[in-house]
Structure formats: structure tokens, C-alpha cells
VEXDREN-2710 file (C-alpha; in Angstrom, 1 decimal):
% VEXDREN-2710
k/r/px/py/pz
1/MET/81.1/103.2/97.5
2/GLU/80.4/106.9/97.3
3/THR/83.0/109.2/98.7
4/VAL/83.2/112.9/99.5
5/PRO/86.1/114.9/98.0
6/GLU/88.5/116.4/100.5
7/SER/87.6/119.9/99.4
8/ILE/83.9/119.3/100.4
9/GLN/85.0/117.8/103.7
10/ARG/87.1/120.9/104.4
11/LEU/84.1/123.1/103.5
12/LEU/81.9/121.2/105.9
13/GLU/84.5/121.6/108.7
14/ASN/84.7/125.4/108.2
15/LEU/81.0/126.0/108.2
16/LYS/79.6/127.6/111.4
17/GLN/76.3/125.7/111.1
18/PRO/75.2/122.1/110.9
19/ALA/75.9/120.6/107.5
20/TYR/76.0/117.1/106.0
21/VAL/76.4/115.5/102.6
22/THR/74.2/112.6/101.4
23/GLY/74.7/110.2/98.6
24/ARG/72.4/108.9/95.8
25/ARG/70.4/106.8/98.2
26/TRP/70.4/109.4/101.0
27/ASP/73.2/107.7/102.9
28/LEU/75.1/110.1/105.1
29/LEU/78.6/110.4/103.6
30/ALA/80.1/113.3/105.7
31/TRP/79.0/115.8/108.3
32/ASN/80.6/118.5/110.4
33/ALA/81.1/118.6/114.2
34/ILE/78.1/120.9/114.6
35/ALA/75.8/118.6/112.8
36/ASP/77.1/115.7/114.9
37/ASP/76.3/117.7/118.1
38/VAL/72.7/118.2/116.8
39/PHE/72.0/114.9/115.1
40/ALA/74.5/112.5/116.7
41/PHE/75.3/110.9/113.4
42/SER/78.5/109.4/114.7
43/ARG/76.6/107.5/117.4
44/LEU/74.3/105.8/114.8
45/PRO/75.3/102.3/113.6
46/ALA/76.9/102.6/110.2
47/ASP/73.9/100.8/108.5
48/GLU/71.5/103.4/110.0
49/ARG/73.3/106.5/108.7
50/ASN/70.7/107.4/106.1
51/ILE/68.9/110.7/106.3
52/MET/65.5/109.1/105.4
53/LEU/65.9/106.6/108.2
54/CYS/66.7/109.5/110.5
55/MET/63.7/111.4/109.4
56/PHE/61.1/108.7/109.5
57/THR/62.2/105.8/111.7
58/ASN/64.5/107.3/114.4
59/ARG/62.4/108.7/117.2
60/GLN/65.4/110.7/118.6
61/THR/66.1/112.6/115.4
62/GLN/62.5/112.9/114.0
63/PRO/61.7/116.1/115.9
64/LEU/64.9/117.7/114.5
65/PHE/63.6/117.3/111.0
66/GLY/60.1/118.5/111.8
67/VAL/58.5/115.0/111.8
68/ARG/55.7/114.3/114.2
69/ARG/53.9/111.0/114.9
70/GLY/50.5/110.8/113.2
71/VAL/47.4/108.9/114.2
72/GLY/48.2/105.2/114.2
73/GLY/51.9/105.8/114.8
74/GLY/52.7/106.9/111.2
75/SER/55.2/109.6/110.6
76/GLN/54.4/112.9/108.9
77/ALA/56.9/115.5/107.7
78/HIS/56.0/119.1/108.0
79/GLY/57.4/122.6/108.2
80/GLY/60.3/122.0/105.8
81/ALA/61.3/121.0/102.3
82/VAL/63.8/118.6/101.0
83/SER/65.4/119.5/97.8
84/ARG/67.7/117.4/95.7
85/ASP/69.5/117.8/92.4
86/ALA/67.7/115.4/90.0
87/ARG/71.0/114.3/88.5
88/HIS/71.9/112.6/91.8
89/VAL/68.7/110.6/92.3
90/GLY/69.3/107.0/91.4
END
């Protein structure tokens, strides 16, 4: 199980903007209260706390990530970029 160091958790709590930490498989590991106000991560079932699920399958959070429904009901991301340190992709 992936964990977030206490120092990173404190950093999240002190930020004045929404922030969250994801794991190797995009699971949400930690977030601050502001991110929870925006994305409602704490209200998601534990097995749905994955940023990719939030972006592409959760109709409530899709608009927050700039995802719109395409022709035929498919999702399309636009207007933003997702970056990730290649060392953490697994």
C-alpha cells in the first residue's frame, strides 16, 4: 500500500489552493480540505478514489478537469495537461 509522508501531508494542509497526491496507479493518496471542497474526494467510495476515474467516468467531477462528453457518450479531455514524473509510472 502506498502512503504519503507526514511532511507531504503537512504541506498539503498548508497550501491555500486545492492540492492532492496520487500514487503509481493514479489512486488518490492524500488531499487538502480545499481540494475536498472542490472535488469531494472524501465522499467517493474508497475504490473510486482514482484521479483517472474522476476525470473520465465520474460525471460530477469531469467538468472540473475540463472533460466534456463527446459524440456517442465518450469522454474527451481538453484545456489542460497532465504531467507525471516517469519514475513513478508503473
